[in-house]
C-alpha positions as a printed NumPy array, in Angstrom:
array([[-30.133,  21.538,  16.235],
       [-29.622,  21.97 ,  12.447],
       [-32.993,  23.691,  12.082],
       [-32.291,  25.965,  15.046],
       [-28.895,  26.897,  13.599],
       [-30.437,  27.551,  10.183],
       [-32.983,  29.868,  11.8  ],
       [-30.247,  31.721,  13.669],
       [-28.212,  32.129,  10.48 ],
       [-31.293,  33.486,   8.692],
       [-31.822,  36.084,  11.432],
       [-28.159,  37.119,  11.329],
       [-28.271,  37.32 ,   7.526],
       [-31.269,  39.666,   7.622],
       [-29.552,  41.866,  10.187],
       [-26.372,  41.901,   8.092],
       [-28.227,  42.954,   4.94 ],
       [-29.993,  45.846,   6.688],
       [-28.353,  49.154,   5.643],
       [-26.446,  50.783,   8.461],
       [-23.138,  52.141,   9.655],
       [-21.047,  49.249,   8.331],
       [-22.416,  49.645,   4.802],
       [-21.979,  53.424,   4.939],
       [-18.302,  53.308,   5.927],
       [-17.556,  50.693,   3.251],
       [-19.306,  52.823,   0.621],
       [-17.355,  55.857,   1.804],
       [-14.009,  54.066,   1.553],
       [-14.794,  52.555,  -1.856],
       [-15.868,  55.902,  -3.304],
       [-12.817,  57.572,  -1.835],
       [-10.095,  55.085,  -2.714],
       [-11.481,  52.112,  -4.636],
       [-12.224,  48.442,  -4.099],
       [ -9.166,  47.669,  -1.982],
       [-10.059,  50.388,   0.51 ],
       [-13.613,  49.077,   0.699],
       [-12.38 ,  45.558,   1.437],
       [ -9.974,  46.817,   4.1  ],
       [-12.846,  48.669,   5.731],
       [-14.911,  45.473,   5.676],
       [-12.024,  43.677,   7.406],
       [-11.989,  46.434,  10.035],
       [-15.716,  45.961,  10.571],
       [-15.171,  42.216,  10.983],
       [-12.389,  42.848,  13.504],
       [-14.67 ,  45.113,  15.532],
       [-17.473,  42.548,  15.507],
       [-15.02 ,  39.838,  16.548],
       [-13.82 ,  41.942,  19.48 ],
       [-17.37 ,  42.564,  20.706],
       [-18.174,  38.897,  20.149],
       [-15.268,  37.782,  22.318],
       [-16.299,  40.227,  25.032],
       [-19.862,  38.928,  24.861],
       [-18.767,  35.295,  25.126],
       [-16.711,  35.968,  28.269],
       [-19.418,  38.204,  29.735],
       [-17.641,  41.563,  29.626],
       [-19.862,  43.098,  26.93 ],
       [-22.816,  42.526,  29.219],
       [-21.213,  44.773,  31.837],
       [-21.085,  47.652,  29.365],
       [-24.622,  46.965,  28.156],
       [-25.851,  47.016,  31.752],
       [-24.004,  50.21 ,  32.733],
       [-25.842,  53.37 ,  31.755],
       [-22.735,  55.49 ,  32.298],
       [-20.414,  53.302,  30.214],
       [-23.027,  52.945,  27.476],
       [-23.462,  56.72 ,  27.296],
       [-19.73 ,  57.459,  27.15 ],
       [-19.073,  54.93 ,  24.384],
       [-22.094,  55.982,  22.326],
       [-21.193,  59.694,  22.497],
       [-17.613,  59.003,  21.394],
       [-18.902,  56.722,  18.637],
       [-21.518,  59.228,  17.51 ],
       [-18.907,  61.982,  17.362],
       [-16.629,  59.775,  15.267],
       [-19.433,  59.03 ,  12.785],
       [-20.337,  62.707,  12.468],
       [-16.682,  63.601,  11.852],
       [-16.462,  60.91 ,   9.154],
       [-19.629,  62.259,   7.562],
       [-18.415,  65.858,   7.589],
       [-15.064,  64.831,   6.116],
       [-16.898,  62.993,   3.349],
       [-19.031,  66.059,   2.622],
       [-15.898,  68.204,   2.553],
       [-14.266,  65.81 ,   0.088],
       [-17.368,  65.994,  -2.121],
       [-17.373,  69.802,  -1.928],
       [-13.712,  69.981,  -2.922],
       [-14.288,  67.574,  -5.809],
       [-17.261,  69.61 ,  -7.071],
       [-15.261,  72.842,  -7.158],
       [-13.865,  73.962, -10.522],
       [-10.752,  71.94 , -11.22 ],
       [-11.311,  69.823,  -8.136],
       [-10.56 ,  66.124,  -8.009],
       [-12.042,  63.487,  -5.696],
       [ -9.807,  62.629,  -2.766],
       [ -7.951,  59.348,  -2.619],
       [ -8.454,  58.498,   1.03 ],
       [ -6.152,  58.785,   4.003],
       [ -3.73 ,  55.939,   3.403],
       [ -3.968,  52.171,   3.306],
       [ -4.817,  51.904,   6.998],
       [ -7.567,  54.52 ,   7.096],
       [-10.33 ,  52.208,   5.855],
       [ -9.32 ,  49.442,   8.24 ],
       [ -9.271,  51.926,  11.105],
       [-12.656,  53.409,  10.187],
       [-14.303,  49.993,  10.012],
       [-12.782,  48.943,  13.329],
       [-13.577,  52.122,  15.257],
       [-17.15 ,  52.488,  14.027],
       [-17.832,  49.061,  15.537],
       [-15.739,  49.288,  18.692],
       [-17.391,  52.63 ,  19.491],
       [-20.912,  51.322,  18.946],
       [-22.291,  50.008,  22.271],
       [-25.462,  48.84 ,  20.519],
       [-23.422,  45.867,  19.279],
       [-22.742,  44.895,  22.888],
       [-26.462,  45.071,  23.612],
       [-27.223,  43.04 ,  20.487],
       [-24.683,  40.321,  21.201],
       [-25.541,  39.962,  24.881],
       [-29.295,  40.19 ,  24.351],
       [-29.942,  38.247,  21.161],
       [-27.139,  35.727,  20.711],
       [-27.974,  33.692,  23.833],
       [-31.518,  33.296,  22.497],
       [-30.275,  32.222,  19.059],
       [-27.588,  29.854,  20.318],
       [-28.334,  26.282,  19.129],
       [-29.752,  24.058,  21.86 ],
       [-27.588,  21.165,  22.914],
       [-24.419,  23.269,  22.868],
       [-22.83 ,  25.108,  25.786],
       [-24.096,  28.682,  25.623],
       [-20.634,  30.196,  25.256],
       [-19.784,  27.811,  22.416],
       [-23.1  ,  28.518,  20.686],
       [-22.569,  32.275,  20.996],
       [-19.011,  31.996,  19.656],
       [-20.284,  30.017,  16.678],
       [-22.897,  32.652,  15.901],
       [-20.328,  35.449,  16.208],
       [-18.175,  33.659,  13.62 ],
       [-21.224,  33.268,  11.364],
       [-22.066,  36.963,  11.735],
       [-18.492,  38.004,  10.995],
       [-18.379,  35.772,   7.916],
       [-21.708,  37.056,   6.61 ],
       [-20.589,  40.652,   7.191],
       [-17.336,  40.136,   5.297],
       [-19.173,  38.491,   2.408],
       [-21.862,  41.162,   2.179],
       [-19.624,  44.193,   2.637],
       [-17.041,  42.826,   0.203],
       [-19.861,  42.313,  -2.307],
       [-21.017,  45.899,  -1.744],
       [-17.502,  47.19 ,  -2.414],
       [-17.301,  45.111,  -5.602],
       [-20.707,  46.203,  -6.882],
       [-19.963,  49.845,  -6.178],
       [-16.629,  49.578,  -7.973],
       [-18.371,  48.084, -11.013],
       [-21.04 ,  50.791, -10.891],
       [-18.368,  53.467, -10.856],
       [-16.782,  51.931, -13.948],
       [-20.122,  51.806, -15.776],
       [-21.552,  55.177, -14.764],
       [-18.255,  57.015, -14.602],
       [-18.016,  60.754, -14.257],
       [-17.076,  62.867, -11.291],
       [-20.61 ,  64.214, -10.914],
       [-22.121,  60.834, -10.014],
       [-19.283,  60.107,  -7.631],
       [-19.687,  63.453,  -5.888],
       [-23.433,  62.874,  -5.561],
       [-22.818,  59.482,  -3.931],
       [-20.248,  61.012,  -1.607],
       [-22.756,  63.65 ,  -0.528],
       [-25.411,  61.035,   0.18 ],
       [-22.899,  58.944,   2.13 ],
       [-21.722,  61.957,   4.135],
       [-25.262,  62.951,   5.088],
       [-26.025,  59.319,   5.961],
       [-23.018,  59.078,   8.275],
       [-23.958,  62.306,  10.035],
       [-27.508,  61.016,  10.444],
       [-26.284,  57.674,  11.797],
       [-24.081,  59.515,  14.271],
       [-27.03 ,  61.611,  15.442],
       [-29.176,  58.49 ,  15.8  ],
       [-26.484,  56.746,  17.831],
       [-26.168,  59.8  ,  20.095],
       [-29.823,  59.51 ,  21.136],
       [-29.899,  55.7  ,  21.242],
       [-30.965,  53.962,  24.414],
       [-30.206,  50.517,  25.68 ]])
């Protein structure tokens, strides 16, 4: 079982490190309001993953993954939310680039937490991932539900560690590079990325 668990952790680590929506929303929050906002967004991401994980363990996430109608509704709402986040980020960058403009400072202490949570809760691909892959990765010799719960906890922990590290590295980079121009450029890239991720989610299939 130790070797099987190590293999499962390696797979989850690779998936965690792959750039995606979670990284983009943490980058957005950190650029907008600093390290604390980035960490709060990472906590929101972890909360969303935990919710999907619990639903997967009790079998409810599988119902959504199996329902074409439910999958479509959730993905369209999620895609719309990502596009709105991206457009707001681009607007913030535009305002900051204007003469005399200053970068925004976010939407309050709860905005990052909310963004991290909603971008995961409104992503039905996580339900498909948890219900399709976790049972295969669950360590043999354990009840399947217990093995899946363990892997969800591992995934949540890895996500918190990685996204918190991203927020810290970006904060350090801002201190070293400095200047509003670099920050605006990063905000533009992040905004375009979020819009693109929203478009990709909108056309995603199970």
